C-alpha positions, 0 to 999 in steps of 0.5 A, a space after each residue: 975873719 978870726 982876727 981883730 974886731 970880728 974875733 968876738 962878734 958873737 960875744 958882742 951880739 949876745 951882750 947887746 941882746 941881754 942889755 936890750 932886755 934890761 929896763 932902761 932908766 929914762 930921765 926926762 925933763 919935767 915940762 908941765 902938767 895939764 888940768 886932767 893930771 897928765 905929766 909931760 916930759 922931754 929929752 932935748 935933742 943932742 945933735 952931737 950924740 946923733 939925736 936930731 929930734 927931741 923925745 916927748 911923752 906923757 904919763 897919765 894919772 893913776 887909774 887912767 890909760 893912754 886912750 883918754 884924750 889929752 888937751 889939744 895944746 899939749 897934743 900939738 906939743 907932743 907931735 912937734 907942731 909947737 916948739 914951746 909947751 903951752 903956757 898956763 895962761 893959754 890953757 886957762 884962756 882955751 878952757 874959758 872959751 870952751 866953757 863959754 861955747 858950752 853955755 852958748 850952745 845950751 842957750 841956743 838949744 833952749 831957745 830953739 825948743 822954746 820956739 817949738 823947734 824939733 829935731 830934723 826929720 830923717 830922710 826917707 831912703 829907698 832900697 839903695 843907700 841914696 835918699 828918695 825925693 818926691 820930686 824925682 822919680 826913678 826910671 821913666 814914669 811916663 814911658 817916654 823912652 819905651 822902645 816897644 811903643 
């Protein structure tokens, strides 16, 4: 084991460990930006180098973290559900639809309140976690199945 390629194995291990601690310069292609300000990047797949899948990620704007939601179009692209990133027309169309849904929901709510509607009443619950209905009695209220009688 002291000959050939195994001669300096510890030197190789230590060098690789030290190199793993150094920050890597990741250079990705800038793909796009959403209306929130997130920047999206991709490193394409390179099968000849053993990289079968593309790497995709995003950088949130300053002051925001990765816990904030991202648009559905971009999330599907990040998770490889889409091959192509979303276009500006598609994003504008989806924003217009979402805005229209908000306006329609507000109109329906105003209409419901104008007709005297109220919030739905909460169900009365018994000691268990099941709802309690007046037409259903627990147990045997008429003592039909009492063995002592």
